[in-house]
N, C-alpha and C positions, 0 to 999 in steps of 0.2 A: 154369809149367806151368800145365796146368787141376786144377784140384780137382774135388771132386765134390761139389755144391751139398748133398749130407742131410750133410753131415758139419757139424763145431760155426760158428755164425753166422761169419759174415768179419769181420776186423778193421776192414773200409771196404764200408761202404754206399752203393752210387749210383742216383741216381734221374732227375739230370738233370745234364749236363754245365755248368760254370762259367763258362768261356770259352777263349781258344785261344790258344796264342802268339802268334799274325801282330794279336791284335790290339795294338794303341798304350799300351793300358793294363796289358795286361796284360804287355806285352813290359816296361816300365819296375819293376812289382811282383817280375816272379821274375830280375831284373838280381841276381847272387849268391846267390840261395834254394838250397837243398840238392832236386837232379829228382829225385824217385825214378821209370823209369819203366817203365811197361805195355804192352809189347813185343807189336802184335798184328800177324797175317796180314790178308791181306786178308782172306779171309769170317769172319774175328771183326770186323772189324770194321764187318760188317754184320746184327751179332746184338743186337739189344737186348737180350737176357739172357745173360749172362757168369760165369764165375767164373772168376780168373785170378791168379797171384803177380807183382808187382811187380818186376821185381829186385833192389831191396833185400830183395821177402823180404813184402811187404804182403798179405793175401790180402783182392783187388777183389770184393765179390760191384754187379755191376750187375743192371738192369732202368731199360730207359729209355723210353721211348713208343713203340709201333707206328712202323714206320715211321722210328725214328730211325735215323743213322749215326752211328757215331765217328768225326773228319776226324785225322788226323797232327796233334800238338798241344794236340790237347783237353786244359782243366784238368778235372781230375776233383776235386784235393780242395786243399784251403790253409790251413795252419797259419799263419796272420799273428804267432803268439808266434813258434813257429820257423822261420818263412820258408821254410818248406819244401811241396811239392808234388808230387804226382802226376799227370805228365802222361803222354798217352799218343803213342806211336810205332810211325804203319804200315807196315809194309814192302808200298808198292804198286810193283804193273812199271813198268814206264816207260810208253810209251805212240807211235807211231807217228801221226802225222795227217797222214787226206790230206784237201786243198783243194781242194777243186771250182771255186769261185766266182767264178774265171775263166771259167767256160765259162756263167755266168748270162745273157748276154749272148748266145750263143749264141743259135741257133733248135730248139725245141722239142726235134727229131727228135735234133739233136749232140748233146743235152741226155742226151738218152733212153739215146743210144747210150752213152755216153758212160761215165753211171753203172751201165748192166748191163754195160761192159766191167769195170767198178772192180769189181762184186757177183762177179764170174766169179774173177778173179782174186784177189784176197778169198776169197770160198766154198773155190774150187776146194783151196787148206791150211786150212779149216773153224777160220777163225781169228774169236773173237767179236769182233762191232763194231757202233758206236754212230752213228749219223746226227743230229751235232749241225748245226743250222740245213745252211750249204752241206761241212761236213766231216764226215768219216765218221774217228773215234775206234779205234783198234786197242790191246789190251794185246799190249808186247813179250811173242813167245814164243820166239822165238830172237834172237839178236845181228841189231844194226839191218843190218849190211850185208847179210846174208840176206834179210830184211824188203826191206828198199832192190832187190835181184835180183828177185823177185819182181813188184812195178813195174814193170823197166826192161823184163824180159821180155816185159812184154803192151804195154809203150813207148805209154800213153794218152795221147793230143798235152792240152797247157792243162790239165792235172793234176799238180800236184805236191805236196809232201808231204816232212815235217818231223818233226822229235824232242822229244817234252817230258816233262815227270818228270810219275811218277801221280799226286804229290802237288798237281802244281800245280794238276793239270787235275777230282783229285775239288771243289773246291770248286765249279766251272761245273756243276755238275752234281749234278739232284733224286735224292733215294733210292734210286727205280728204275731210274734209267743209271748209275748207281754200281750199284749189283747188278749190272746185266747185265754192264758192264763187266770187275769186277773177281771179283767173286765168282762167277764161272760157274766150271764145268768147265774144265780149261784144253784148248786146242786141240790140233790134229797135224797135222804138217804133210806133206807128199804130195811133197815136196825130194827131191832122189836124198841116200842115208849122208855122202856125203859134203861135201854142202854143213850138212844139218846139225849136223854132225861140228864144223864152225868156229864154229860157236853155246857150244862148250863149249872 
């Protein structure tokens, strides 16, 4: 739970990330260690000033450089003697990745038309989207089959899609891109109620 920054000084103050559990060195170091998890949602992960308690009850005050972001697996504290660490766990939504790369060899008019069609399909649902190269990344706001239905309904030629974990995509994004994709307001859908209920 969040704690008020005006309370007593935090038990742990963090101004920089030590590393990430995905790094080879930290993987071996943390093997068998006691891990205390600081659970964050998508919006919290993009705040540079935050105070929150870990699962083990440690009061953590975070003050990172402007523009920094916390990633799933970031190591905030390491006690060599106790073989204990505080590690971030970020609950990011999965994403749908719409791939337009098959269109890159087509005439410019075709690429433009297909891009507008995809933009219309996604925009009509008010889903946030990020263009990265020849891909459009969309955070999951409803069940995968419901999101797939939107693309199938518009049936855009030579456009494919897949689904991925948000935590796997986040490291490939610049901080401003990750904020746009994960920390913005949740979109809403114009799908019929029956289709939306399938997501719950």
